[in-house]
Phi, psi and omega in degrees: 000327184290323176296319179299312178303324177294322179291318177300322178290326177292327179292316175303319182293325182289324174298317175300316182292324176307320179294341182276347182298164183222149174267128182239129181301139177245140183236152173222163184262125178226123178054039173084000181241150178275124177242137175282132179297158174292346179231151181259169177254133178286124172243118180268156174295156179300320182291323176301308181305316178302312180294318191283314190258331187283136172276341179263110179078007179245205185264315187294134178090348180273097187268094179244353184256128179252124180294131181283348177269303184264344181084359184285143177273133181226170177265175184301324185281349176266001180277147161273074200288342178292336182254015185264141171255099186285353182276348176250148180292332178255028187267012182248153181225125183279158189291333175298313181292325179294316181293322180292317179300315183288328177058230183285348178288342187281000000 
């Protein structure tokens, strides 16, 4: 349970870091002139990338959540987290079980 709370704290930090990310305009050359693309590029903070992507010191790969349906241990990104109740031991559902339960409705 202590490890789960640590991961959830890292998730909150990741969400805060996501808000610090910025949209940067992208340009390309057309007929000798620089033209701005119709879409900008999202640049995340180094800490966000560390939390989101890294298995060392990040969130990915830390399998501390147990699915109450299949019993499999999964990391935060394999949870159907919007429907999980983290305050209960059996309150998590993995995304695979959620997809199976939803079937064609998904």
